[in-house]
N, C-alpha and C positions, 0 to 999 in steps of 0.2 A: 504493500500500500504506500509506503514511504517513497519507493522508487517511482511509482506512478505519479505521486504528487509532485516530485521533483521534475519529472518529465513534462507534466502539464504546465508548471511554472516556466520552464525553459521555452516551451512552445508559445505560451502567452507573451513573454517578453520578445520572442523572436518575431511574432506577428506585429508587435508594437514598433519594432525597430526597422521593419521593412516598409518600403513605399512602392506600390505598383505604379507603372507608367500610365498616365492618363492618355489614352489614345482618343483624343477629341480635339476639335479646333474651335477657336473663337474668331470673330471677325476683326478686321483692323480697327473698326470703329470702337471696339470694346477695350482696346489698350492704347491706341494712338490715333484718335479721330482727327479729321482735318480741322474741325472747330472744337476748341476747348471752351467750357462754359464757366463763368464766375460772376458773382454779383460785384458791381463796382460803379465808379463815377468817372466820367471823362471830362477833363478840362479842355474846352475848345480853344482855337487860336485867338478868339476875341476875348478870352478870359472867363466866359460863362461856364458854369459847371452844370452838367446834366443831373437830373434826379438819379438816385441809385436804382439800378435796373440790372436785369440779366444781360450779360455781354457775351456774345459768341465770337471768339477770337480765332482768326485764321492767321497764324504766325507766318506760314510760308507765303501767303498772298498779301501779307501786311494789311489786313483789313479787319475792322471791328464791326460787327453787326449789333446795332442797338435796337432793342424792342421798346417802343413807347407803351407803357402799361395802361395809359388812359384810352388811346384809340387803337391799340394793338398794331400800330404801324411799325415797320422795320426800316432802319436807315443804315446805309453803309458809310462808315467813317474811315477814311484813309489816313496814311501817315501825315500828310500835309494838312490835315483838317484839325489836328488836336495838338495841344502843348504837352499834356501829361495825362496819366491814367492811374487810378488807385483801385486795387482789387482787394476784396475782403479776405481772400485766401492767401494773400502774399504780404507778410510782415505787417499784419494788422492795418491794411489799407494805406501803406506807404506810397507816396506819389513817385511815379517813375516817368521821366521825360520820354518824348517820342523816339529819340535816337537810341536810347538805352533799351527801350521796350522791345525793339526789333533787333537787338544785339545780344551780347552775352547775358545781360540781366533777363532778357526775354526768355532765353533758354532755361534759366533757373526758375522763372515764373511758370513756364510750360511744364517743367518737371514737377513743381509743387501741385499743379492742377491734375497731373496724371497720378498722383499718389492714391487717390480714391479709386482710380481704375485698377491699380495694382492689387488692391484688396479684393476687388470683385472678379478679376480675371481668373477663370477656371483653367489654370495652366499648371504644368509640373513645377514644383518648388525645388530650387537648388540653393546651395550656399557656396559662395565663391570666396576663398581665402586669398586676399591680395595684401596690399600694404595700406596704411592709414592715409586718408585724404588730407591734403593741405589746401584749404579753400574749396571752392566748388569744383574746379577742374583738375587740379594738380595732385599727383601722388608721388611719394618718395620711392627711391629704390629700396629693396628689402635690406635690412640690417641683420645679418646672420650672427648668431651667438650660440654658445653651448650652455644650456640651462638644465641643472641637475643631471648632467651627463648625457643630455639629449640635445641634438641640433634643433635650434628654434630660430624664430624671427622676432626681434624685439618690437618692431613697428607693424606687425601684421594686424589686419582687420578682416572681419567677416561681413560679407554683403549678402543679404537675402534677396532672391530674385525669382522671377517667373520666366521659364524657358519659352522662347518664341520659335527658335529653329536652330538646327545644328547640322554641320557637315564635317568632312574630314579635317578641315583646317580652321573653321570658324564657328563661333557660337554667338547667337543673338538673344538678348534677354532684356526684360524690363526690371530694373532694380527697385528696392523698397522706397527709394527717394523719388521715384518717377522718372529716372534717367533711362534712356534707351541706349543700349550698347551693342556693337557688332565687333567682336574681337576674336583673336586667336589666343596665343599665350601672352600676347601684348594687346592692350585694349585700343579700340578705336571708337571715339564718341560719335554718336549719330546726330545729335543736335535736334533742332526744331522739326525739320521735315523728314528726318530719317535718312538723310543723304549728306555725306561730308562735302563741304565746299572745296573748290580748287582755286578760287580767285586769289591773286597775289596779295591783296590787302588783308586777307584773313589767314595768311600763313603763320603768323606769330600766335594767333589764337589756336590754330590747329596744333601747333607744337605744345602749347600749354595743356591741351586736352589729353595728350598721350599719357598712359598710365603704366605702372610697373607690371611685370608679368604675373600671370596667375600662378599661385603657389600650389593650390589644389582645388578640386571641386567635390562637393559632397551632395550625393543624391541618394535618398533612402538609407542614410547611415552607411553608405558605401563611399569610400574615398577614391578619387580618380586624379592621376597626376597632371593631366592636361586635357585639352579639348578632344584630342584623338581618342584617348582612352574612354572618355564618356560617350563619344560617338560609337565606338565599338560595342559598348554595352547596349545602347539604344538600338543599334542596327541588328544585333543578334536577336533581341526581343521582337523587333520589326519583322525579321525574316521568319522566325519561329511562329509568330502569330499569323502571318500570311498563310503558310501551308496548313496550319490547323484550321483556320477559318475557311479555307478553300474546301476542305473536307466537309465542314459544316454546311457550306453553301450547297454542295451536291446533295447531302442528306436532307436538307430542308425542302428540296423540290421533289425528291423521290417519293412516290406515292400520291403526288398531286395529279388531278385530272387535267389533261391537255387543254380542255376548254377554258379552265380557270387561268392557265398559263398564258393562253392567247389574249385574254382580256388585259393582263398586266404587261406582257412583252410586246404586244402588237402582232399583226399578221406575220406569219413565217415566210421566209424567202424561198425555201426549197423543201420538198418532201420526197423521201425515198422509201420504197417498200423493200425491207431487208429479207423478209420471208412472209408467209401467209399470216403470221401472228405478231410480227415485229415491224415497226415503222420508225424512221428517223426524221425528225423535224429540225430544220436548220434556219437560224436567223443570221443574215449577213448585214453588217453595218458598214456600208461602203465609205471609204475615205481615201483620198489621194494626197500624198505629200509631194509638192512640186519643188524641185531643186532649181533655183533660178540664178543664172549668171548673166549679168547685164553690164552694159557700158553706156555712158551718157555724155552729151556735149555740154551739159549744164551742171547745176548743183543738186544733189539728191542724197538720201540715205542709202547705204549699201544694204541690199536684201540678200541674205544667204538662203533662207528657207521661207516659203510662204504657203499658207493653206490654199487648197484648191478653191476655185470660185473667187479668189481675191482679184482686185482690180489694181490699176496703177495708182489709184487715189487712196485706197485703203487695203492694207495687207495685215496678215498675222504672222508671227514668227514662232518657231518651235525650238525650244532649247533642249528638249530630249525627244525621244521617238515614240512616246505613247501618252495616252490620256483617257480618263474615264469621267463620266458625269460632269462634263464641263459645258457651260453655255456656248462656248466657241465651237465645240465639237458637235453639239446638238444642232446648232444653227447651220454650220458649214458642212458637217459630215454625216447628217442623216439620222438623228435620234440615238446617238451612241449611249446616252445616259439612261435610257428608259428602263433597262434591266436593273441597274443599281438603284434607281429611284423606287422601283417596285419591291426590291429586296429589303429596303429599309422597313417596309411594312411587315415583311415576313420575320425579320430578325433585326430589331433595332440595335441590339448590343453587339452585333457582329463587327469584328475588326475591319472587315472589308469596307464598311462605311467610312472609316477613317482613311483606309488605304486608298480608296478611290479619290478622296479629296486631296491627299498628299500627292498622288500622281498628277492630278489636275494642276497643282501648284507648280509643276515643272514647266508648264506652258507660260509663255509671255506673249502679249499682244502689243503691236505698235501701229501707230497711224503715220502714214508717210505721204507727203504731197510732192508731186513731180512738177517742176517748172521747165522741163526741157524734153526733148525727144530722146527716147531710150530704145536701144536695140539690145536684144538678148536672146538666150536660148533656154527653154524650159524643158526639164526632164521630169516626167511624172512617174512616181513610184507607187504601186498599189500597196496600201497599208490597211486593207479592210480587216475588220474583226468579225469572227464567226463564233457562234455558240450553238450547240445542238442538244437535243434530248432523244432518248430511246423510249418508245411508247409501245405498250402491248395492245392486243386486240380490244381490250376494254378501255382504251384511251388513258391508261394510267402510266405515269412516268416511272421508268425502271432504272434509268441511268442519265447522268448529265455529262456532256462532252464540252468541257470549258477550256481546254488547253490553249486554243488560239484566241481566247477572249481576254483573259487576265494577263497582263505583263508580269513577268517574274521579277522580284526585287533584285537589285544589284548593289554591290558594295560601292559606296561613294555617293549614292542618291542622297539628296538633302532631305532631312526629316523635319517637317515644319508643323507647327501647331496653330497656325493662323491661316485664315483665308484672305489673301491680299486682294 
């Protein structure tokens, strides 16, 4: 009995110390919206002060949207329209002038407004051990020492964060202070719009934002030496869950009547009679990837890959070779997402629901305008996806043939937990 009690105690604490990966996504608006909201007062160029109201702030567009609470009208206030602004959520309403508001101080203000989003974001929690901050942007180099016979860092600090995405070399996260980071073993601060600037007049500020290397990362009480080690852990779980959920996918449809399947998946493309008692239904989702090589006499953006049906005015680009459940593919490629949409109703908890979203995130779309004549050569490659089911004479599904439908995971794929 005593041994059983000890075993149960160990099992209990083991469960407490582990943290499962949350295979779900949040929208960009949930952690880094275009407009951040705060109560505040705007001092106009003529010295007038507005009544306190909800202010919708677009830092990237340098625009403040002011809602008049009396008549519900909304006004756009640009940088040249105001002298200063005070926000309730930043230093108790301290006045900030227009120049500073869209500079480094603005980045600090944006971070303070994102703090509440950090608490709400349903993302994986990690702890990053780095070195202590000095001011808002700057961190020192680590100061190594031997403490009680163990190697230690005297100026280390731990930062709580929510994981946004990770690949072999980089990790992107939102920290507890509301700062957005995209870093490898050395940090890169994303700033207001999530993109580092490259203009010469901001080079000094960029240098100030660089941080010391990551000392270690903790996830689920497991320590990882660097970004690559954490990625390996996540990818192993990613791959394992894919193959397990693929078996669940097949089993969830076996035993279903083909008439119900047709309602969810849509009309089948092909039908074969294998024998007098067995039939194969096949769905083909046609899509063509067009490799385009072009030359022009004017100025244009270089297009390496484009979705079929694109025009010279509007094109899409593909950064990898597959996608599921994406608006782009459904619009351009013929309803590719219908099966995954229907499967969500069959098995809401399936890992494939996350997997399809992450695969979709590998796609990027671009808008391109041409102002010149272009000559080029297009090479079309058939990249159609197929899925089939075996049905008996009673119209009951006995097997699912999904091999050509789901892309298999590959080492190096970016694992993201947001829908951009």
